[in-house]
C-alpha positions in Angstrom: -117.8 23.4 -13.2 -115.6 23.2 -10.1 -113.7 26.3 -8.9 -110.6 26.6 -6.9 -109.8 30.2 -5.7 -106.2 31.3 -5.3 -106.3 34.0 -2.6 -103.2 36.2 -3.4 -104.6 39.6 -2.6 -104.7 41.8 -5.7 -103.2 39.0 -7.7 -106.0 36.5 -6.7 -107.7 34.5 -9.4 -110.0 31.5 -10.0 -109.2 28.2 -11.5 -112.3 26.7 -13.2 -112.3 23.0 -13.8 -114.7 20.9 -15.9 -115.8 19.8 -19.4 -116.8 22.4 -22.0 -115.0 25.4 -20.5 -113.5 26.5 -23.9 -117.0 26.8 -25.2 -117.8 29.1 -22.3 -114.5 31.1 -22.5 -116.2 34.2 -23.8 -118.5 34.7 -20.8 -115.7 33.7 -18.4 -113.1 36.0 -19.9 -115.3 39.0 -20.7 -115.4 40.4 -17.1 -111.6 40.8 -17.2 -111.6 43.0 -20.4 -111.3 46.7 -20.7 -111.9 46.5 -24.4 -113.4 43.5 -26.3 -110.3 42.1 -27.9 -107.7 39.4 -26.9 -104.5 38.0 -28.3 -104.3 34.2 -28.4 -101.0 32.3 -28.6 -101.3 28.5 -29.2 -99.1 25.7 -30.5 -99.9 24.5 -34.0 -101.3 21.1 -32.9 -103.6 22.6 -30.2 -104.7 25.4 -32.6 -106.0 22.8 -35.1 -108.0 21.1 -32.4 -109.4 23.9 -30.3 -108.7 27.4 -31.6 -111.9 27.6 -33.6 -114.0 26.7 -30.6 -112.2 29.4 -28.5 -112.5 32.1 -31.2 -116.2 31.3 -31.7 -116.9 31.4 -27.9 -115.2 34.8 -27.8 -117.2 36.1 -30.7 -120.5 35.0 -29.1 -119.7 37.5 -26.4 -118.6 40.3 -28.7 -114.9 39.7 -28.2 -112.6 39.8 -31.3 -109.3 38.0 -31.3 -106.0 37.6 -33.1 -103.9 34.4 -33.0 -100.3 33.4 -33.3 -99.3 29.7 -33.6 -96.0 28.3 -32.5 -94.3 24.9 -33.2 -95.1 22.1 -30.9 -92.6 20.8 -28.4 -90.2 21.7 -25.6 -87.8 23.3 -28.0 -90.3 26.2 -28.4 -89.4 27.4 -24.9 -86.5 29.3 -26.3 -85.2 32.8 -26.9 -86.1 32.9 -30.6 -89.8 31.9 -30.0 -90.0 34.2 -26.9 -88.7 37.1 -29.0 -91.2 36.2 -31.7 -94.2 36.2 -29.2 -93.2 39.5 -27.6 -92.7 41.3 -31.0 -96.0 39.9 -32.3 -97.8 41.2 -29.2 -96.3 44.6 -29.7 -97.3 44.6 -33.4 -100.8 43.7 -32.3 -100.7 46.8 -30.0 -101.5 44.8 -26.9 -101.8 47.3 -24.1 -101.2 46.9 -20.4 -104.9 46.6 -19.6 -105.4 44.0 -22.3 -105.4 40.2 -21.9 -103.3 37.6 -23.6 -104.6 34.0 -23.8 -102.3 31.0 -23.6 -104.0 28.1 -25.4 -102.0 24.9 -25.1 -99.8 22.8 -22.8 -97.1 23.7 -20.4 -94.7 24.9 -23.1 -97.1 27.6 -24.4 -98.3 28.5 -20.9 -94.8 29.0 -19.6 -93.6 31.0 -22.7 -96.7 33.2 -23.0 -96.7 33.9 -19.3 -93.1 35.0 -19.4 -93.9 37.2 -22.5 -96.9 38.7 -20.6 -94.7 39.4 -17.5 -92.2 41.5 -19.5 -94.4 43.1 -22.1 -95.0 46.7 -21.1 -93.6 45.6 -17.6 -96.6 43.3 -17.2 -99.9 42.6 -18.9 -102.6 40.2 -17.8 -102.9 36.7 -19.2 -105.4 33.8 -19.1 -104.3 30.2 -19.1 -106.3 27.7 -21.1 -104.3 24.6 -20.5 -105.1 21.7 -22.8 -102.9 19.0 -21.4 -103.2 17.1 -18.1 -99.7 18.3 -17.0 -100.6 21.9 -17.7 -104.0 21.7 -16.0 -102.6 20.2 -12.7 -99.3 22.0 -12.5 -97.8 24.5 -14.9 -100.9 26.7 -15.4 -101.2 27.3 -11.7 -98.9 29.4 -9.5 -97.4 32.0 -11.8 -94.0 30.4 -12.6 -93.2 31.3 -16.2 -90.1 31.0 -18.3 -88.0 29.5 -21.0 -85.1 27.0 -21.1 -81.4 27.7 -21.6 -78.7 25.5 -23.0 -77.5 25.2 -19.4 -80.8 23.9 -18.1 -84.6 24.0 -17.9 -86.6 27.1 -16.8 -83.5 29.1 -15.9 -84.9 32.3 -17.5 -88.3 33.5 -16.3 -90.4 35.5 -13.9 -93.2 35.0 -11.4 -96.3 36.4 -13.0 -99.7 35.1 -11.9 -102.5 34.5 -14.4 -105.8 36.4 -14.1 -107.8 33.3 -14.8 -107.3 29.6 -15.5 -109.8 27.5 -17.6 -109.0 23.8 -17.3 -111.4 22.2 -19.8 -111.2 18.5 -18.8 -113.0 17.4 -22.0 -110.0 18.3 -24.1 -108.0 15.7 -22.3 -109.9 13.2 -24.5 -107.9 14.3 -27.5 -104.5 13.7 -25.9 -102.4 10.7 -26.8 -102.0 8.1 -24.1 -98.3 8.9 -23.7 -98.9 12.6 -23.2 -101.8 11.9 -20.8 -99.7 9.6 -18.7 -96.8 12.1 -18.7 -99.2 14.6 -17.1 -100.3 11.9 -14.7 -96.7 11.9 -13.4 -97.4 15.4 -11.9 -100.8 14.1 -10.4 -99.0 11.3 -8.6 -96.4 13.8 -7.4 -99.1 15.6 -5.3 -100.1 12.5 -3.5 -96.5 11.6 -2.8 -95.5 15.0 -1.5 -98.3 15.8 0.8 -101.5 13.6 0.7 -101.2 9.9 1.3 -104.9 9.5 1.1 -104.9 11.1 -2.4 -102.2 8.7 -3.5 -104.2 5.8 -2.1 -107.2 7.1 -4.1 -105.1 7.2 -7.2 -104.0 3.6 -6.7 -107.7 2.7 -6.8 -109.0 5.1 -9.4 -106.0 5.6 -11.6 -107.0 3.0 -14.1 -110.5 4.5 -14.7 -108.9 8.0 -14.9 -106.5 6.6 -17.5 -109.4 5.0 -19.4 -111.2 8.4 -19.7 -113.7 8.5 -16.9 -114.6 12.2 -16.8 -115.8 12.5 -13.2 -112.6 10.9 -12.0 -110.5 13.2 -14.2 -112.2 16.3 -12.8 -111.7 15.1 -9.2 -108.0 14.4 -9.8 -107.4 17.8 -11.4 -109.3 19.6 -8.7 -107.4 17.9 -5.8 -104.0 18.5 -7.6 -104.9 22.2 -8.1 -106.1 22.6 -4.5 -102.8 21.2 -3.2 -100.7 23.4 -5.5 -102.8 26.6 -4.8 -102.4 26.0 -1.0 -98.6 25.8 -1.3 -98.4 28.8 -3.7 -100.4 30.9 -1.3 -98.0 30.0 1.6 -94.9 30.6 -0.5 -95.5 32.4 -3.8 -91.8 33.1 -4.7 -90.5 29.6 -3.8 -88.5 30.6 -0.7 -89.6 27.6 1.4 -92.6 25.3 1.1 -93.1 25.7 -2.6 -89.9 23.8 -3.3 -91.9 20.7 -2.2 -93.6 20.9 -5.6 -90.3 20.0 -7.2 -90.4 16.5 -5.8 -88.6 14.4 -8.5 -87.6 17.4 -10.5 -83.9 17.5 -9.6 -83.5 14.1 -11.2 -86.0 15.0 -13.9 -84.4 18.2 -15.1 -81.0 16.5 -15.3 -82.5 13.7 -17.4 -84.3 16.2 -19.7 -81.1 18.0 -20.3 -79.3 14.7 -20.9 -81.9 13.8 -23.5 -81.8 17.2 -25.2 -85.4 18.2 -24.2 -86.5 15.8 -26.9 -89.3 13.3 -27.4 -87.1 10.7 -25.8 -88.3 11.9 -22.4 -91.4 14.0 -21.8 -91.3 16.3 -18.7 -94.0 14.3 -16.8 -92.2 11.0 -17.6 -89.1 12.5 -16.1 -91.1 13.6 -13.0 -92.4 10.1 -12.5 -88.9 8.6 -12.8 -87.5 11.3 -10.6 -90.1 10.6 -7.9 -89.2 6.9 -7.9 -85.5 7.9 -7.6 -86.2 10.4 -4.8 -88.1 7.7 -2.8 -85.3 5.2 -3.5 -82.7 7.7 -2.3 -84.9 8.4 0.8 -85.0 4.6 1.6 -81.2 4.3 1.1 -80.7 7.1 3.6 -82.9 5.4 6.1 -85.6 8.1 5.9 -88.4 5.7 4.9 -88.9 2.0 4.5 -88.0 0.2 1.3 -91.7 -0.7 0.9 -92.4 3.0 0.0 -90.3 3.2 -3.2 -91.6 -0.3 -4.2 -95.1 1.0 -3.8 -94.4 4.1 -5.9 -92.9 2.0 -8.7 -95.7 -0.6 -8.5 -98.3 2.2 -9.1 -96.4 3.8 -12.0 -95.9 0.4 -13.6 -99.6 -0.5 -13.1 -100.4 2.7 -14.9 -98.0 1.6 -17.7 -95.7 4.6 -17.1 -92.0 5.0 -17.2 -90.5 4.4 -13.7 -86.8 3.7 -14.1 -83.8 4.9 -16.1 -84.0 1.7 -18.2 -87.3 3.0 -19.6 -85.5 5.8 -21.3 -84.3 4.9 -24.8 -80.8 5.7 -26.1 -77.6 6.7 -24.4 -77.4 8.6 -21.1 -74.4 10.2 -19.4 -72.7 8.4 -16.5 -73.5 9.3 -13.0 -70.9 12.1 -12.8 -72.4 13.6 -16.0 -75.9 13.5 -14.5 -74.6 15.0 -11.3 -73.0 17.9 -13.2 -76.4 18.5 -14.9 -78.0 18.6 -11.5 -75.6 21.3 -10.6 -77.5 23.7 -12.8 -80.7 23.1 -11.0 -82.5 26.2 -9.6 -82.5 24.5 -6.2 -78.7 24.8 -5.9 -78.0 27.2 -3.0 -74.4 28.2 -2.2 -73.3 25.4 -4.5 -75.2 22.7 -2.6 -78.0 20.7 -4.2 -81.3 20.8 -2.4 -83.3 17.6 -2.8 -86.9 16.9 -2.0 -86.9 13.6 -0.1 -89.6 11.8 1.9 -90.2 10.1 5.3 -93.0 8.2 3.6 -95.8 8.7 1.0 -97.3 12.1 1.7 -94.4 13.2 3.9 -91.9 15.1 1.6 -89.4 17.6 2.9 -86.5 19.7 1.5 -82.9 19.1 2.5 -79.4 19.9 1.4 -77.9 17.2 3.6 -77.6 14.6 0.9 -74.2 13.0 0.5 -73.0 13.3 -3.1 -71.7 9.7 -3.0 -75.2 8.4 -2.1 -76.7 10.1 -5.2 -73.8 8.8 -7.3 -74.3 5.2 -6.0 -78.0 5.4 -6.7 -77.4 6.6 -10.3 -74.7 4.0 -10.8 -77.1 1.3 -9.9 -80.0 2.7 -11.9 -77.7 3.0 -15.0 -76.3 -0.5 -14.5 -79.9 -1.9 -14.6 -80.1 -0.5 -18.1 -77.6 -3.2 -19.2 
């Protein structure tokens, strides 16, 4: 088991990474409990695969549990399901000193974290992320929330978990598409701040994709270390933390354009968004054209989506996509803030991006769809 500590004073917590952690959940969660009971929220698919293991692990340590299952998919991050979770937790008489466990991917983690943030003005929660995307990104850092018709993650709160258990063995049960979507967030970390990590991924990505457990632990650990370091510097996203949104301005617009559906998974949108961000950087003279070419080459070598033409079905025109970007949380005083790059591992935040340059980029990307 590898451990990454997030030193946030009284909100500090550990992220444990390695295979078999769900089987050890009882012993790892027990020190947090005032009374031997937890409430578990999971999506239906994950519950079938892993809830019995979790419940058994808790029982072994004298901890009882109750469980609520939710529908799978991004549409679950909504007011109706949020209301359902909060009311269920109240019916279960979850108290402020109790612990709620989020078992699942990013959707469940974000939703349950938000519910924990507002329940009785804040109860503790434990993240047990079961997808690669959740393990390397959404389970760490305390950003919680739900989607609105106007855009993604526009309703939420900062609420740090008390513990994260990233069981890398459960990644074996993921579909290849879901795993590669999560890998989009892994690549993002190398692109935004660690060129050596990106180079390592270029070498080891294929074995990571093929299921090598040691490689997967190493990739998750390095991703988490990078995110934790940025979160500690900028917990409420007033500065450096915005770097973690590399690719996300494009991604969130594309997700809204595809209705948060199976047409485009979040991590697929991140990968395409990173490629577009590097292409935009090259067009603005910030980096050489070799950099976006290298990014796309790696994504395609991993058999991932890398361009707008990889998204099935209709998309809005460039003005439609720009309007969707206008709902992005990084809009300040009406100006879009982009994360661009001077090279691989050298991302920065800027609002000095000509709208026409973004429109031209999108026009060309849409034209390539034929």
